[in-house]
N, C-alpha and C positions, 0 to 999 in steps of 0.2 A: 847161513849168517846166523848169530848170537840173537839170542830172540829176549826180549826187556819186557817183565808183564808188570805193570803199575798196578796195583790194585785200591783202585777208589772203594772207598766205605762212606755209608750217608755219612753225611756232614763234614767230607772230606774239607782240609784248610786249604785252599787254592795252589798258593807258593809251593807249600811241600811237595803238592802234585806236578807243579810245572817244572820245581828244577830239577828231578832227574828224566823228565822227559828232553826240558834243555841239553844236558846234559851228552844223554847216549844219543836224542837226534841228530845233535852238531857232529859227531864223532864221523872223520872219513879216513879210510884206508890209502896208502900212498895211489893208489890205481884210480883212488875219485870216486869206489864203493861205499854206500851206507854200511860201518862194523857193525850198526847193529835193527833191530827191526823193532820196533816199539808198540807194543800193545796196552790199553787200559782197559782193565779189564774188572769184573763189580760181581755183587750179590743180586743184583738187582738192571732195570736197565736204565735207568734215573737216578741221576744222584745227587743229590741237594750239596751244592759246594757252599755255602751261603746269599753270596750276591749272585749265583746264576746257576744252572741246574744243566751238567753234560750226559748226555747220553753214553750210554759204556757201551762198546762194539762184542764186547768177547765177556762169557761169562768165566763162571770159577773154575771151568772144564781146559778153559786153557792157559793155565797155572800149571797142568801137566806137563806143559809142550814147553814152556819158560826155560830158559838157562837161568834167568835170575827174575827175579822178585826184588819188586820195592813197595815197600810199604809206608804211604807217606799218613802223616801225622792226624788225624780226626776231633772236633771239639766234643769233648767227654768221653775220652774210648771207652766202649764195653766192656764188660767180665764179666760172662765169657762172651765170646766173642760173635757176631750173627752165625745162623745154621748154615753148618758146610765150610764154614772158612777154615776153624782151627782143621778141620781133617783133611783140607786139598793142601793144606799151607805142610801138614807136617806127614805128607805123603812126598808131596816136594822135595822137603827134606830127606827124608828117607829115601830118595834118588837121588839125590846129590846135589838139588836144584842151591845155589847160591840163594841166601836172603838178604835183605837190608832194609833196615829203618831210617824214615826222617824224621827227625826231632819228637814225637810225642808220639810218634808210630812204632816207640819203643815199646809203649805201654802194649798195645798191639803183637806185635812179637812175643813180647813176655808172657800175653795171657794165653798164649798158644802151649806155653811151658819149655818149648825150643832155647831158652837162655838160660833155665836154671845149671845152674854152677858155672855160670860164663861169665866174663867181665862187658858193661854194658855201658853206652853213656847216653842220652839227652839233653833238650834244652835246659840248662844250669836251673834255670828256675823252676823246672818241672821234676830234678833229678830224686831229692827227696822224697816225693809224692809217688815216686817208681819204688827206690828202695823199701819204702814204705809197704807197697802193696803187694811188691815183688820180691821178698828178703830172700828166697832164692839167686835172685841178682846179684850180682858185685858192680851197684852202680858208681861209675866214675863221672863227674859234673866235669872234672876240669880238662877234657880234651875234646876235639874237634870232630874226630871218628874213632870210632874200635872196629879193628878188623881182628875175627877170631878167626880164617881161614873161608870157611863154608858161611858165617854168620855177620854180620859187620851194621854196625848202627853209629847212628850220627847227631852231630848238637843239634843246632836249629837249620832253617833251610838254606840257611845260605853255605854253612859247612857240609851240606850237604851233596852241594858241588863237589867238594874237596874230595868226599868218600867218592864220588862217582867218577871224577878224575883220576882218584886212586883206582880203582877197579878200570876201567879206562885203558891206565897204565899198566898192569898185569896183565889183561888181554889182549894188549897190542902193542903197547910199547911206549915209550915217553915222545915219539914224534906224531903219534895219534891223538895222543892224550892233550899237546902243547896245541896242536889244531885244535882242539876243542874248546882247551882254555882258550884259547886266543879269539874265537867264537862266541864264546860264554863272557868273556871281556873279566875272564879271574887268572890268579895270580897260578899257577903250578905249584910253585913248590913250598905250599901249607900243608905241613904233614900233618899225621893225624895224633901228634900225641901233644903240638901245639895246645896251649889254652883257650878256653873259649871267653878270655877277660873280664871277667867277674870283677867286678865292682861292687864292695864291700861296703855298701851304706852302714851306718850306725843300727845297730839292730834296737828294735825299740822298748824301753824297759816293760818287764810284764807289770798290768793294772794292778795299784796297788805297791808296786817296788816302793822300797823306802830310800833307795839307794840312787834316785835319778839325778837329787843334786850332786852327789859324789860323782855319779857319769858324766852329768856336765863338767865337772872341774877335772876331770881326767880327761875329755877332749881338747882342754881348753891348754891346759898344762901337758901334755904329751908332748913336747918340746925341751921340757925338763928333764935332768937326769935324776927319777925319781927313784925311791924304793920298796917295796911292798912296806918296810915301818915309815917310810913316810904317808902313802896311801892310810894306812892302819891311824896313824895320826891325825890325818884330816877326820876322817870317820869317826875316833874318838873311842876306839874299840881296839885291842889285841888282836898280833896279825892272825889268832888262829881262829879267833871268832869271826873277823873280816872275811877268811879267807871260805867258813865255812857259809857264813850267811851270805856271801856276795855270790858263789857256784849254787844255790839254793836261789834267788834271784833271776840273776843271769845265763846259768849252764854252764859258766864257766871261770877262771880266776883272775884275779884284778890285775895280776900281771900281764896275762893273756890279752883280756879286755886294752890294758896301754899297749901291744905290742899293735891289735889292730888297729888301735885310733892312731898310732902312727903313720900306719900302713896309709888308713886314709886319705892323711893328711900328705902324704907322697903322692900318691892318683892325684888330690887336687893341683899339686905342683905341676906335675909332672903334663896337666893336660893344660892348665892355665898359665904359664910361665915358660921364660929360657929359659932358666938356671942352668947350671950344670951340677951334673948329678952330685959333686962332693956340694954342694950348697943346700942342697935340698935334704941329704942326708943329716945334717947339722941341724934343719927348719924343722924336718920331722924328730928328731931327737935320738937319731940314730948316732952310739958311738964312735963311728967310724962308716966310708963309705962302704966296705967290704961286705962288715954286719948291714948295713942297709941294702945290698946286693943281694947277699945272702936270703936272707930275712924277705924281704919284697918276692923275690922269686918261690919264694915258699909259700908264702899266703896266694899272690896270682898267679903263678903259673909263669911266668915268663919277667925276663929284666924290666930295668926301669927305662932303661931305652928303647927295647922294643912297644912297651905301653906305652911310648911318646909318641912314636912312628905312626903307631895303632891311633890314638883319639887327643892328641894335643890337634887344639883347635887353631885354622890355617891364619887367624889374625890374631895370634900372639907374635 
């Protein structure tokens, strides 16, 4: 039987802990036998899980016996890791053990050095911090999970279920994975490359920014066919000066800001109306439905219809 060790460190996030336990716990072989033996391991007997405390039955030595190790996220991930954890994980990796992280568990994974030179993901809101703290890791915030073969990382805890089902399918085939998905009330078809559906809220203007009135005007007029010259005229400066000062204050160019404003408006319309894509393309200021679809997929990571299906209110 395949052994899965879920490593619970202090201040573990409860859902990050329960998601892999549930997914692997529901897996059954065609003859009804359990497909996995799931063990909760820790560097201590009692683990703080926020609203409750859990007692781990296994210590770090159990990691050496596991076929798969799962690293759930913890609040304020430590670096370095608690004594013995890095050594146990690196030893398991050297023996060929599969290791996967859930959400911000990627910080624990990265702290071991095992992700150096590899592509990884985490919850999109934590991705910039992960990239800054571990520059040797290539962080992709736009996918549900990344499978590097021996090492896997997932986005939020819900995406961890997708990753676990992917591992179950790899180990035992689609039928076993489909059963685990049904028992977990999860779709089996979500692939790792699917976007995390990041909602691109308007970034705040930096403190002391002088362009805030211009940014408000761009938001209000993003449906119009604006050129850089139009924006520069509104700002009362040359295009060269506008580009330079705009980038200094916002980190991007006026036209890139305009494109993002159009995508944000399209997201709102997809969520709150039943308008066809062609109408939304015009309302959001895109030159054509084709240009809209291409830009939307590039920024959000999925098609307008896919986004609408995931986020449209049932009352619309």
